[in-house]
TIDO-747404 format. One record per residue (C-alpha): residue number from 1; residue in three letters; x, y, z. Coordinates in steps of 0.2 Angstrom, whole numbers, padded with zeros to 4 digits, always signed. Each point is the difference from the previous one (the first is absolute). Example, Ala and Ser with C-alpha at 12.3 -4.5 7.8 and 13.67 -1.06 7.14 Angstrom:
2
     k     r      xx      yy      zz
     1   ALA   +0062   -0022   +0039
     2   SER   +0006   +0017   -0003
REM end
This chain:
411
     k     r      xx      yy      zz
     1   MET   +0106   +0219   +0550
     2   ILE   -0009   +0005   +0017
     3   ARG   +0009   -0005   +0016
     4   TRP   -0014   -0003   +0011
     5   ILE   +0004   +0003   +0020
     6   THR   -0018   -0002   +0005
     7   GLU   -0017   -0007   -0006
     8   THR   -0003   +0017   -0006
     9   LEU   +0015   +0009   +0001
    10   GLY   +0014   +0000   -0014
    11   THR   +0012   +0008   -0010
    12   ALA   +0008   +0003   -0017
    13   SER   +0005   +0009   -0013
    14   TRP   -0013   +0014   -0007
    15   THR   +0002   -0009   -0020
    16   GLU   -0005   -0016   +0007
    17   VAL   -0019   +0007   +0010
    18   LYS   -0002   +0017   -0008
    19   ASP   -0016   -0008   -0011
    20   ARG   -0004   -0012   +0013
    21   ALA   -0019   +0005   +0004
    22   ASP   +0000   -0015   +0013
    23   LEU   +0012   +0009   +0014
    24   SER   +0000   +0016   +0006
    25   VAL   +0019   +0008   -0005
    26   VAL   +0009   +0012   +0014
    27   ASP   +0012   +0009   -0012
    28   VAL   +0017   +0006   +0011
    29   ARG   +0011   +0004   -0017
    30   ASP   -0003   +0018   +0003
    31   MET   +0011   -0003   +0018
    32   VAL   +0019   +0000   -0002
    33   ASP   +0010   -0016   +0000
    34   LYS   +0012   +0008   +0016
    35   GLY   -0001   +0012   +0014
    36   GLY   -0010   +0014   -0004
    37   ASN   -0019   -0006   +0001
    38   THR   -0012   +0010   +0013
    39   THR   -0009   -0008   +0014
    40   ALA   -0014   +0007   -0007
    41   VAL   +0001   -0008   -0016
    42   VAL   +0004   -0017   +0007
    43   ARG   -0016   +0003   +0013
    44   GLU   -0009   +0002   -0015
    45   LYS   +0006   -0016   -0011
    46   ILE   -0004   -0010   +0018
    47   GLU   -0017   +0007   +0002
    48   GLU   -0007   -0002   -0018
    49   ALA   +0006   -0019   +0000
    50   LEU   -0010   -0002   +0018
    51   SER   -0014   +0010   -0006
    52   LYS   -0001   -0012   -0015
    53   LEU   +0002   -0017   +0008
    54   LYS   -0014   +0004   +0012
    55   HIS   -0013   -0001   -0016
    56   ALA   +0009   -0018   +0000
    57   ARG   +0009   +0001   -0016
    58   LYS   +0015   -0005   -0006
    59   VAL   +0014   +0013   +0002
    60   VAL   +0015   +0001   -0008
    61   ILE   +0015   +0013   +0003
    62   ALA   +0009   +0005   -0018
    63   CYS   +0016   +0008   -0002
    64   ASP   +0013   -0002   -0013
    65   TYR   +0004   -0016   +0001
    66   GLY   -0008   -0006   +0013
    67   MET   +0017   -0002   +0012
    68   SER   +0002   +0015   +0012
    69   ARG   -0012   +0014   +0000
    70   SER   -0014   -0011   +0001
    71   ASN   +0005   -0014   +0012
    72   ALA   +0004   +0013   +0013
    73   ILE   -0016   +0008   +0000
    74   ALA   -0007   -0019   +0002
    75   VAL   +0009   -0001   +0015
    76   GLY   -0009   +0019   +0007
    77   ILE   -0018   -0010   -0005
    78   LEU   +0005   -0016   +0007
    79   THR   +0005   +0007   +0018
    80   ARG   -0017   +0010   -0001
    81   LEU   -0011   -0013   -0006
    82   ARG   +0007   -0014   +0009
    83   GLY   +0005   +0009   +0016
    84   VAL   +0018   -0010   -0001
    85   SER   +0017   +0010   +0006
    86   PHE   +0009   +0007   -0015
    87   TYR   +0012   -0012   -0001
    88   ASP   -0011   -0015   -0002
    89   ALA   -0008   +0009   -0012
    90   ALA   +0015   +0005   -0011
    91   HIS   +0006   -0018   +0003
    92   GLN   -0017   -0006   -0008
    93   VAL   -0001   +0010   -0014
    94   ILE   +0019   -0005   -0006
    95   GLY   -0003   -0020   +0005
    96   THR   -0017   +0001   -0012
    97   THR   +0007   +0011   -0012
    98   GLY   +0018   -0006   -0002
    99   GLU   +0005   +0019   -0002
   100   ARG   +0015   +0005   +0010
   101   ALA   +0004   +0016   -0009
   102   ILE   -0011   +0012   +0010
   103   LYS   +0008   +0016   +0001
   104   ILE   +0002   +0004   +0017
   105   ASP   -0003   +0020   -0001
   106   VAL   -0015   -0008   -0006
   107   LEU   -0004   -0011   +0016
   108   SER   +0005   +0009   +0011
   109   LYS   -0012   +0015   -0005
   110   VAL   -0016   -0012   -0001
   111   MET   +0007   -0002   +0020
   112   GLU   +0000   +0017   +0001
   113   ALA   -0018   +0003   -0007
   114   LEU   -0006   -0013   +0012
   115   GLU   +0006   +0011   +0013
   116   LEU   +0012   -0015   +0007
   117   GLU   +0016   +0001   +0009
   118   ALA   +0011   -0013   -0003
   119   GLN   -0006   -0016   +0009
   120   HIS   +0015   -0009   +0010
   121   ASP   +0003   -0017   +0007
   122   THR   -0005   +0002   +0020
   123   ASP   +0011   -0013   +0003
   124   THR   +0018   +0012   -0006
   125   ASP   +0011   +0005   +0015
   126   PHE   -0001   +0019   -0007
   127   GLY   +0015   +0003   +0013
   128   SER   +0011   -0008   -0014
   129   GLN   +0010   +0005   -0016
   130   ARG   -0011   -0009   -0011
   131   LEU   +0009   -0006   -0017
   132   LEU   -0005   -0011   -0014
   133   ILE   +0014   -0009   -0010
   134   LEU   -0004   -0004   -0017
   135   GLY   +0013   -0017   -0007
   136   ALA   +0001   -0005   +0017
   137   ARG   +0004   -0018   -0003
   138   GLY   +0015   +0004   -0011
   139   PHE   +0019   -0001   +0004
   140   ILE   +0001   +0018   +0010
   141   GLY   -0020   +0000   +0004
   142   SER   -0001   -0016   +0010
   143   ALA   +0018   +0006   +0009
   144   LEU   -0009   +0017   +0004
   145   VAL   -0016   -0007   +0007
   146   GLU   +0009   -0011   +0010
   147   ALA   +0010   +0014   +0009
   148   LEU   -0014   +0011   +0001
   149   ALA   -0012   -0014   +0009
   150   ASP   +0003   +0009   +0016
   151   GLN   +0001   +0018   -0004
   152   PHE   -0016   +0006   -0011
   153   GLU   -0016   -0008   -0005
   154   VAL   +0002   -0005   -0015
   155   TYR   -0011   -0007   -0014
   156   THR   +0008   -0011   -0015
   157   PRO   -0015   -0003   -0014
   158   THR   +0005   -0011   -0011
   159   ARG   +0002   +0002   -0020
   160   GLN   -0016   -0012   -0003
   161   GLN   -0009   +0014   +0012
   162   ILE   +0009   +0015   -0006
   163   ASN   +0003   -0003   -0018
   164   LEU   +0009   +0020   -0004
   165   LEU   -0002   -0002   -0018
   166   ASN   -0019   -0003   +0001
   167   GLY   -0004   +0018   +0006
   168   ALA   +0002   +0010   +0016
   169   ALA   -0017   -0001   +0008
   170   GLU   +0004   -0017   +0012
   171   LEU   +0015   +0009   +0008
   172   ASP   -0009   +0017   +0000
   173   LEU   -0014   -0012   +0011
   174   LEU   +0013   -0010   +0010
   175   VAL   +0011   +0017   +0003
   176   LYS   -0017   +0009   +0008
   177   GLU   -0008   -0014   +0009
   178   LYS   +0015   -0004   +0009
   179   ARG   +0007   +0018   +0001
   180   ILE   +0015   -0001   -0007
   181   ASP   +0015   +0013   +0003
   182   THR   +0015   -0009   -0010
   183   ILE   +0003   -0011   -0016
   184   VAL   +0014   -0010   -0002
   185   HIS   -0001   -0002   -0016
   186   LEU   +0011   -0016   -0006
   187   ALA   -0012   -0007   -0013
   188   LYS   +0007   -0003   -0017
   189   PRO   -0005   -0012   -0016
   190   ARG   +0005   -0018   +0000
   191   VAL   +0012   +0001   -0012
   192   TYR   +0007   +0019   +0001
   193   THR   +0018   +0002   -0009
   194   ASN   -0009   +0000   -0020
   195   ASN   -0008   +0012   -0007
   196   GLN   -0017   -0004   +0003
   197   ALA   +0003   +0002   +0021
   198   ALA   +0003   +0019   -0005
   199   GLY   -0017   +0001   -0005
   200   GLU   -0007   -0010   +0014
   201   THR   +0012   +0009   +0013
   202   LEU   -0008   +0015   -0004
   203   THR   -0019   -0004   +0000
   204   MET   +0004   -0007   +0018
   205   LEU   +0007   +0013   +0006
   206   GLU   -0012   +0014   -0008
   207   ASN   -0014   -0009   +0010
   208   VAL   +0008   +0001   +0016
   209   LEU   +0006   +0017   -0004
   210   ASP   -0019   +0004   -0005
   211   VAL   -0004   -0009   +0021
   212   CYS   +0013   +0010   +0008
   213   ARG   -0006   +0016   -0007
   214   GLU   -0017   -0002   +0002
   215   ASN   +0001   -0004   +0020
   216   ASP   +0016   +0010   +0002
   217   VAL   +0010   -0017   +0007
   218   ARG   +0019   +0001   -0002
   219   LEU   +0010   -0011   -0012
   220   ILE   +0015   -0009   +0003
   221   TYR   +0008   -0008   -0016
   222   PRO   +0017   -0011   -0003
   223   SER   +0009   +0005   -0016
   224   GLY   +0018   -0004   -0004
   225   TRP   +0016   +0004   -0006
   226   GLU   -0006   -0005   -0015
   227   VAL   -0006   +0019   -0004
   228   TYR   +0020   +0003   -0002
   229   SER   +0004   -0014   -0010
   230   GLY   +0005   +0011   -0015
   231   TYR   +0014   +0006   +0006
   232   GLU   +0018   -0009   -0003
   233   SER   +0012   +0002   +0009
   234   GLN   +0013   -0008   +0013
   235   GLN   -0009   +0002   +0014
   236   LEU   -0014   +0013   +0002
   237   LEU   -0005   +0007   +0018
   238   ALA   -0018   +0002   -0001
   239   SER   -0009   +0014   +0009
   240   GLU   -0016   +0006   +0002
   241   THR   +0004   +0014   -0011
   242   LEU   +0010   -0008   -0014
   243   PRO   -0016   +0001   -0016
   244   ARG   -0008   -0017   -0002
   245   PHE   +0009   -0008   -0019
   246   PRO   -0008   -0017   -0001
   247   LYS   +0004   -0013   -0011
   248   GLY   -0012   -0016   -0009
   249   PRO   -0018   -0003   +0007
   250   TYR   +0002   -0003   +0017
   251   GLY   +0010   +0016   +0003
   252   GLU   -0012   +0010   -0012
   253   THR   -0016   -0005   +0010
   254   LYS   +0008   +0005   +0016
   255   HIS   +0001   +0016   -0007
   256   LEU   -0015   +0003   -0009
   257   CYS   -0008   -0005   +0018
   258   GLU   +0010   +0012   +0009
   259   ILE   -0005   +0012   -0012
   260   LEU   -0018   -0003   +0002
   261   ILE   +0001   +0001   +0018
   262   GLU   +0009   +0015   +0000
   263   THR   -0012   +0008   -0015
   264   HIS   -0015   -0008   +0015
   265   TYR   +0010   +0013   +0014
   266   ARG   -0001   +0016   -0011
   267   ASN   -0017   -0001   -0004
   268   TYR   -0008   -0007   +0016
   269   GLY   +0011   +0002   +0013
   270   LEU   +0003   -0021   +0001
   271   ASN   +0009   -0004   +0016
   272   TYR   +0014   -0011   -0005
   273   SER   +0017   -0008   +0003
   274   LEU   +0012   -0010   -0013
   275   LEU   +0011   -0013   +0008
   276   ARG   +0014   -0004   -0013
   277   SER   +0008   -0014   +0004
   278   SER   +0017   -0009   -0010
   279   SER   -0003   -0017   -0001
   280   VAL   -0010   -0009   +0011
   281   TYR   +0008   -0020   +0007
   282   GLY   -0005   -0009   +0014
   283   GLY   -0012   -0018   +0001
   284   VAL   +0001   -0012   -0014
   285   GLU   -0001   +0006   -0019
   286   ARG   +0003   +0017   +0000
   287   PRO   +0011   +0006   -0010
   288   ARG   -0001   -0013   -0011
   289   PHE   +0020   +0000   -0004
   290   ILE   +0005   -0003   +0018
   291   TYR   -0013   -0015   +0002
   292   ASN   +0007   -0006   -0016
   293   PHE   +0019   +0002   +0006
   294   ILE   -0005   -0009   +0016
   295   HIS   -0006   -0014   -0010
   296   LYS   +0015   +0001   -0013
   297   ALA   +0010   -0001   +0016
   298   LEU   -0008   -0015   +0008
   299   ALA   +0000   -0011   -0015
   300   GLU   +0019   +0006   -0001
   301   ASP   -0004   +0006   -0020
   302   ASP   +0010   +0014   -0009
   303   ILE   -0008   +0019   +0006
   304   TRP   -0002   +0012   -0013
   305   THR   -0001   +0017   +0002
   306   HIS   +0000   +0017   -0012
   307   HIS   +0013   +0009   -0006
   308   TYR   -0004   +0020   -0009
   309   PHE   +0007   +0012   -0007
   310   ASN   +0003   +0009   +0015
   311   GLY   +0005   -0016   +0009
   312   TYR   -0006   -0011   +0011
   313   PRO   -0018   +0005   +0007
   314   SER   -0002   +0004   +0019
   315   VAL   -0016   +0001   +0009
   316   ASP   -0005   +0008   +0017
   317   LEU   -0007   -0014   +0008
   318   LEU   -0015   +0005   +0017
   319   HIS   -0005   -0015   +0008
   320   ILE   -0019   -0002   +0001
   321   ASN   -0001   +0004   +0020
   322   ASP   +0010   +0014   -0002
   323   LEU   -0014   +0007   -0015
   324   VAL   -0014   -0005   +0012
   325   SER   +0011   +0010   +0015
   326   ALA   -0001   +0015   -0012
   327   MET   -0015   +0000   -0006
   328   ILE   -0010   -0002   +0016
   329   LYS   +0011   +0016   +0007
   330   LEU   -0006   +0006   -0016
   331   ILE   -0019   -0003   +0004
   332   LYS   +0002   +0009   +0020
   333   SER   +0007   +0015   -0008
   334   GLU   -0007   +0012   -0009
   335   ILE   +0015   +0002   -0013
   336   TRP   -0008   +0003   -0017
   337   GLY   +0009   -0001   -0017
   338   ALA   +0013   -0009   -0005
   339   VAL   +0012   -0011   +0014
   340   ASN   +0015   -0012   -0009
   341   ILE   +0004   -0014   +0010
   342   GLY   +0015   -0014   -0002
   343   SER   +0014   -0009   +0007
   344   GLY   +0011   +0014   -0007
   345   LYS   +0013   -0012   -0005
   346   PRO   +0003   -0008   -0016
   347   TYR   +0004   -0017   -0005
   348   SER   +0002   -0007   -0016
   349   THR   -0007   -0015   -0007
   350   THR   +0015   -0010   +0000
   351   ASP   +0004   +0007   +0017
   352   VAL   -0017   -0012   +0006
   353   ALA   +0004   -0013   -0008
   354   ASN   +0016   -0003   +0009
   355   MET   -0008   +0005   +0017
   356   ILE   -0013   -0012   -0004
   357   ILE   +0013   -0017   -0006
   358   GLY   +0011   +0006   +0017
   359   LEU   -0016   -0002   +0011
   360   LEU   -0005   -0017   -0007
   361   GLY   +0019   -0006   -0003
   362   SER   -0005   -0003   -0016
   363   GLY   +0009   -0006   -0015
   364   SER   -0007   +0010   -0014
   365   LYS   +0010   +0013   -0010
   366   VAL   -0004   +0017   -0004
   367   LYS   -0002   +0008   -0021
   368   HIS   -0005   +0015   -0011
   369   ARG   -0010   +0001   -0013
   370   HIS   +0001   +0016   -0010
   371   ILE   -0015   +0012   -0001
   372   GLU   +0001   +0012   -0012
   373   ASP   -0006   +0014   +0011
   374   PHE   +0004   +0013   +0014
   375   ALA   -0006   -0007   +0017
   376   PRO   -0007   +0014   +0011
   377   ASN   +0008   -0003   +0016
   378   ILE   -0010   +0010   +0012
   379   VAL   +0003   +0000   +0017
   380   MET   -0014   +0010   +0012
   381   ASP   +0005   +0015   +0009
   382   THR   -0008   -0003   +0019
   383   SER   +0006   +0017   +0007
   384   TYR   -0018   +0007   -0002
   385   ALA   -0007   -0017   +0009
   386   GLN   +0008   +0000   +0013
   387   SER   +0000   +0020   +0001
   388   VAL   -0018   -0003   +0002
   389   LEU   -0008   -0015   +0005
   390   ASP   +0016   -0005   +0010
   391   TRP   +0002   -0015   -0011
   392   ALA   +0014   -0009   -0002
   393   PRO   +0002   -0019   -0009
   394   HIS   +0007   -0014   +0014
   395   THR   +0002   -0016   -0011
   396   ASN   +0016   -0002   -0006
   397   LEU   +0000   -0008   -0017
   398   ASN   +0011   -0017   +0006
   399   ASP   -0015   -0003   +0013
   400   GLY   -0013   +0005   -0011
   401   LEU   +0006   -0013   -0013
   402   ARG   +0004   -0013   +0012
   403   GLY   -0021   +0000   +0005
   404   MET   -0003   -0002   -0018
   405   ILE   +0010   -0014   +0000
   406   GLN   -0006   -0010   +0011
   407   GLU   -0018   +0004   -0004
   408   VAL   +0003   -0006   -0017
   409   SER   +0009   -0015   +0006
   410   SER   -0012   -0004   +0010
   411   MET   -0016   -0002   -0016
REM end
């Protein structure tokens, strides 16, 4: 199927147009669909198409599948043909063809071949650090955006504007146009704890990494204690030097994401920081077990907690405000690599349930179900974060739970 960008310019796969006598075809299959094309070859393809268009011929740019190389070259043709900006041309090509999987390496080479420098938003205050936050409407993202509002120039595209499962081209265009220098990648699949989410999470991250590499942008990525969730202990203090040992889909996915980021560092010199946090709580619904405990206590129902082979599970609970303060310090710093943060204090889920009952004056009773498994019982070692970021948590669990109870009660 030919995807027409204008009345006379379209893109398609080679097999769909190779025998069409009514069309003039520009074959770009000899280009590679990644970095490495020369500007001379790209310029040659653009000039060939422009020459054919002068003769009022319908021109189709063809590659193997009509997805990436053909559409990248079409952006260059449209830029020259219509005299529009590179960004306007790219958005028109993506919008009319519906193809968002354009490789940004090829797209950048087209810009280079046109002898264009990245065209920037002239309304941007270039004196400030420019952050792009992906997943800005989530639990962590919304709290971070609110705290950053008066400190940085922040861009927060929605999932509808930048869908990371559809490729990197639209994110790349936004990063170039806004001159972004730091991406905080908080976006994740809507359901993020099953096996399907692992593939989607890695796809999203790979697209972000491609953009960071192409534009020399720093990446801030939130990982978590789950990369240590395979350990079986009564209590384990996890520093940055503790080898990752995940268990379960979510922990394994975070582990794979860290490996992918480290690979991009080794291969391309990626500038990155990982912020591994303990379990984050605050707001209304995070984490779910606290939210459920509060509802049970309000109704004076029994609260069921768990007992594992190695005893009652303990959690290191970090308030959302403390996570945000650490993230801001990390953004402002030049620290790279992994930083572990948490409250540094373990609480059993039974302790948490009893604290909630006490704060509410509830008549609920705490009961236990046996779980035939081991609990990891991870406590994050924050000594490195205190040393390099001058950071420490300030919200004690009692105050944090009181705030959650107030919010849940007011719903």
